[in-house]
C-alpha positions as CSV (number, residue, x, y, z in Angstrom):
1,M,116.3,134.1,102.1
2,S,116.4,131.3,99.6
3,D,118.5,131.6,96.4
4,H,116.5,131.4,93.2
5,Y,117.1,129.1,90.2
6,A,115.0,128.0,87.3
7,V,114.9,126.1,84.1
8,V,113.8,128.0,81.0
9,G,112.5,126.6,77.7
10,N,109.5,126.3,75.4
11,P,107.8,124.0,76.1
12,I,108.7,123.6,79.7
13,A,105.7,122.0,81.6
14,H,107.2,118.5,81.2
15,S,110.5,119.3,82.8
16,L,111.7,117.2,85.7
17,S,114.4,119.7,86.7
18,P,112.6,121.3,89.7
19,Q,112.0,117.8,91.2
20,I,115.7,116.9,90.6
21,H,117.2,120.1,92.0
22,H,114.9,120.2,95.1
23,A,115.9,116.6,95.8
24,F,119.6,117.7,95.5
25,A,118.9,120.6,97.9
26,A,117.2,118.5,100.5
27,Q,120.1,116.0,100.3
28,T,122.8,118.5,100.7
29,G,121.1,121.0,103.0
30,E,121.3,123.8,100.5
31,D,118.7,126.6,100.7
32,L,117.2,127.2,97.3
33,L,114.0,127.6,95.3
34,Y,113.9,126.2,91.7
35,R,111.1,126.8,89.2
36,K,110.1,126.5,85.6
37,L,110.1,129.5,83.3
38,L,108.3,129.5,79.9
39,A,110.0,131.9,77.6
40,P,108.3,133.2,74.5
41,L,110.1,131.8,71.4
42,D,111.2,135.3,70.4
43,A,112.1,136.6,73.9
44,F,114.5,134.3,75.6
45,A,117.2,136.9,76.3
46,E,114.6,139.3,77.8
47,C,113.2,136.6,80.0
48,A,116.7,135.6,81.2
49,R,117.8,139.1,81.9
50,T,114.7,139.8,83.9
51,F,115.3,136.7,86.0
52,F,118.8,137.8,86.9
53,A,117.8,141.4,87.4
54,E,115.3,140.2,90.0
55,G,118.1,138.4,91.9
56,G,118.1,135.0,90.2
57,R,121.4,133.1,90.8
58,G,121.4,130.5,88.0
59,L,119.4,129.2,85.0
60,N,119.2,125.8,83.3
61,I,118.4,126.2,79.6
62,T,116.6,123.6,77.5
63,L,115.2,123.5,74.0
64,P,115.2,125.7,71.9
65,F,117.3,128.3,73.7
66,K,120.8,126.8,74.1
67,L,122.4,128.7,71.3
68,E,120.8,132.0,72.5
69,A,122.1,131.3,76.0
70,R,125.6,131.0,74.6
71,D,125.3,134.4,73.0
72,L,123.9,135.9,76.3
73,A,126.8,134.6,78.4
74,D,129.7,137.0,79.1
75,Q,132.1,134.1,79.6
76,L,132.1,130.5,78.5
77,T,133.7,127.4,80.1
78,T,135.9,125.3,77.8
79,R,133.3,122.7,77.4
80,A,130.6,125.3,76.5
81,A,132.9,126.9,74.0
82,A,133.6,123.5,72.4
83,A,129.9,122.6,72.4
84,G,128.9,125.9,70.9
85,A,125.8,125.8,73.2
86,V,125.0,126.6,76.8
87,N,122.6,124.7,79.1
88,T,123.7,126.4,82.4
89,L,124.1,130.1,83.3
90,L,125.6,131.3,86.6
91,C,125.4,134.9,87.7
92,Q,128.8,135.7,89.2
93,E,129.6,138.1,92.0
94,D,130.4,140.9,89.5
95,G,127.1,140.3,87.7
96,R,128.7,138.7,84.6
97,L,127.1,135.6,83.3
98,L,129.2,132.4,83.0
99,G,127.9,129.9,80.5
100,D,128.6,126.2,80.8
101,N,127.5,123.0,79.1
102,T,127.0,120.1,81.4
103,D,125.4,117.7,79.0
104,G,128.5,115.8,78.0
105,A,129.7,115.4,81.6
106,G,126.2,114.1,82.6
107,L,126.3,111.6,79.7
108,V,129.7,110.2,80.6
109,A,128.8,110.0,84.3
110,D,125.7,108.0,83.5
111,I,127.5,105.6,81.2
112,C,130.6,105.0,83.3
113,R,129.4,105.4,86.9
114,N,125.7,104.6,86.9
115,L,125.7,101.9,84.2
116,G,129.3,100.7,84.8
117,W,130.0,100.6,81.0
118,A,133.5,101.4,79.7
119,I,134.4,104.1,77.1
120,R,138.2,104.0,77.4
121,D,139.8,101.9,74.6
122,K,136.4,101.1,73.1
123,Q,135.1,101.5,69.6
124,V,132.4,104.2,69.9
125,L,129.8,105.3,67.4
126,L,127.9,108.6,67.9
127,I,124.8,109.0,65.8
128,G,124.0,112.5,64.9
129,A,125.9,115.7,64.2
130,G,123.7,118.4,65.7
131,G,123.8,120.2,69.1
132,A,123.4,117.1,71.2
133,A,126.3,115.4,69.5
134,R,128.5,118.5,69.7
135,G,127.7,118.9,73.4
136,A,128.8,115.3,74.1
137,L,132.0,115.1,72.1
138,L,134.5,116.7,74.4
139,S,133.5,114.6,77.4
140,L,133.5,111.4,75.3
141,L,136.9,112.1,73.8
142,A,138.3,112.8,77.3
143,E,137.5,109.2,78.2
144,Q,140.0,108.1,75.5
145,P,138.0,105.7,73.4
146,A,140.1,103.6,71.0
147,H,138.2,105.4,68.2
148,L,135.1,107.5,67.9
149,H,133.1,107.6,64.6
150,L,130.3,110.1,63.9
151,A,127.5,109.0,61.6
152,N,124.8,111.3,60.4
153,R,122.1,111.3,57.8
154,T,123.9,114.1,56.0
155,A,127.5,112.8,55.8
156,A,129.0,116.2,55.3
157,K,127.8,117.5,58.7
158,A,129.4,114.5,60.5
159,E,132.6,115.0,58.5
160,Q,132.7,118.7,59.4
161,L,132.0,118.0,63.1
162,A,134.8,115.4,63.2
163,D,137.1,118.0,61.7
164,D,136.0,120.6,64.2
165,F,137.1,118.3,67.1
166,S,140.2,116.8,65.4
167,H,142.6,118.9,67.5
168,Y,141.3,117.1,70.6
169,S,141.6,113.6,69.3
170,A,141.6,111.5,66.1
171,L,138.0,110.8,65.1
172,S,136.1,110.2,61.9
173,G,132.8,111.1,60.4
174,G,130.5,109.9,57.6
175,G,126.9,109.1,56.5
176,L,124.5,106.6,58.0
177,Q,124.0,105.1,54.5
178,G,126.6,102.4,54.0
179,L,127.7,102.5,57.6
180,R,130.2,99.7,58.3
181,G,132.0,98.3,61.3
182,R,131.2,96.9,64.7
183,F,131.1,99.0,67.8
184,D,131.4,98.4,71.5
185,L,129.2,101.4,72.4
186,V,126.6,103.1,70.1
187,I,125.1,106.4,71.3
188,N,122.1,107.9,69.7
189,A,122.5,111.7,69.8
190,S,120.1,112.3,66.8
191,S,116.6,113.8,67.2
192,A,114.9,110.7,65.9
193,S,113.7,109.5,69.3
194,L,112.1,112.9,69.9
195,D,109.9,112.1,66.9
196,N,109.4,108.5,68.0
197,A,111.4,107.3,65.1
198,L,114.6,105.2,64.6
199,P,117.7,106.3,62.6
200,A,118.4,104.1,59.6
201,L,120.9,101.7,61.1
202,P,122.2,98.3,60.0
203,E,121.5,95.5,62.4
204,Q,125.1,94.1,62.4
205,L,126.4,97.1,64.3
206,F,127.5,95.8,67.7
207,T,130.6,93.8,68.9
208,T,130.0,90.9,71.2
209,G,129.2,92.6,74.5
210,G,128.3,95.8,72.8
211,K,126.0,98.4,74.5
212,A,123.5,101.0,73.3
213,Y,122.6,104.4,74.8
214,D,119.9,106.9,73.8
215,M,120.4,110.5,75.0
216,V,116.6,110.9,74.9
217,Y,114.4,109.6,77.8
218,A,110.7,108.7,77.8
219,T,108.3,106.9,80.0
220,G,108.8,103.7,77.9
221,P,111.6,102.4,75.8
222,T,112.5,104.8,72.9
223,P,112.6,103.2,69.4
224,F,116.4,103.1,69.6
225,V,116.4,101.3,72.9
226,H,113.7,98.9,71.7
227,W,115.7,98.2,68.5
228,A,118.9,97.5,70.5
229,R,117.2,95.2,73.1
230,A,115.6,93.3,70.2
231,Q,119.1,92.3,69.3
232,R,119.8,91.3,72.9
233,V,122.1,94.3,73.4
234,P,122.0,96.1,76.8
235,A,120.5,99.5,76.3
236,S,119.7,102.6,78.3
237,D,117.8,105.8,77.7
238,G,119.0,109.3,78.8
239,L,117.2,109.7,82.2
240,G,120.5,109.2,84.0
241,M,122.1,111.8,81.8
242,L,119.4,114.3,82.7
243,V,120.1,113.8,86.4
244,G,123.9,113.8,85.8
245,Q,123.9,117.1,83.9
246,A,121.7,118.6,86.7
247,A,124.3,117.5,89.3
248,E,127.0,119.2,87.3
249,S,124.9,122.4,87.2
250,F,124.2,122.2,90.9
251,Y,127.9,121.9,91.7
252,L,128.7,124.9,89.5
253,W,126.0,126.9,91.4
254,R,126.5,125.7,94.9
255,G,130.0,124.2,95.1
256,V,128.5,120.9,96.5
257,Y,128.3,117.7,94.4
258,P,125.1,115.8,95.2
259,Q,124.5,112.1,95.1
260,V,122.9,111.1,91.8
261,A,122.0,107.5,92.4
262,P,119.1,108.0,95.0
263,V,117.5,110.8,92.9
264,L,117.8,108.7,89.7
265,T,116.2,105.7,91.5
266,R,113.3,107.8,92.8
267,L,112.7,109.3,89.3
268,R,112.7,105.8,87.7
269,R,110.1,104.6,90.2
270,G,108.0,107.7,89.7
271,L,108.0,107.1,85.9
272,G,107.4,103.4,86.3
273,K,110.7,102.6,84.6
274,K,113.0,99.6,85.3
275,N,116.7,100.0,85.8
276,N,118.5,99.4,82.5
């Protein structure tokens, strides 16, 4: 009998996760079924508990339930605790739920392995100070950038987030207004692209050879990707991050790490996207 997994969110119809995980299963020979679950906005915990009570093995969690998933988990991995949010739940042999956050690992894998861009010893700017930025920070700092600066519309939020992670590495935080400096890698972790908008950024932001990455993906270039490419800066959206974080979840659940590249290539073709 196949093991059951699902992605839960609201909305959820747009999710590519079933396509990704079924491709991983076919590639690795794992026997599983993976579906979408639409949870009412006020009933995530009930929906998740019912899924596991009926024999479900693991859940991916997307917006807006990552904080509720953290509270539902009986145990947290180090990266989930640091992120303060959970995007993956595993039902363990004793029935206790392990909460993980695979977003940062998926981001770093896409940047370093798929795109071949360096983070180590680079000047990195991370735009945003919400859940997406928090989820990415531990994995980014583990790559040992020369310095990482957080910039957010509300400076105090970026400063607080930098302070929260100061025991991992030296980093700084401040506002978008008056942002100064040149960066080798600029990562957009703000919600602006979800609203088809662009953060208020100065144009003279990149070093020679600088790169840009948007954690959001879309069928066409996001405003941030379009802005960077207009300056002749190589830029990528977050589709590879989506596949990368799914691979991390799959490994947590099945103990087998799938090949990301062929699945990512197939998705890009299906969405009519060019490689970045």
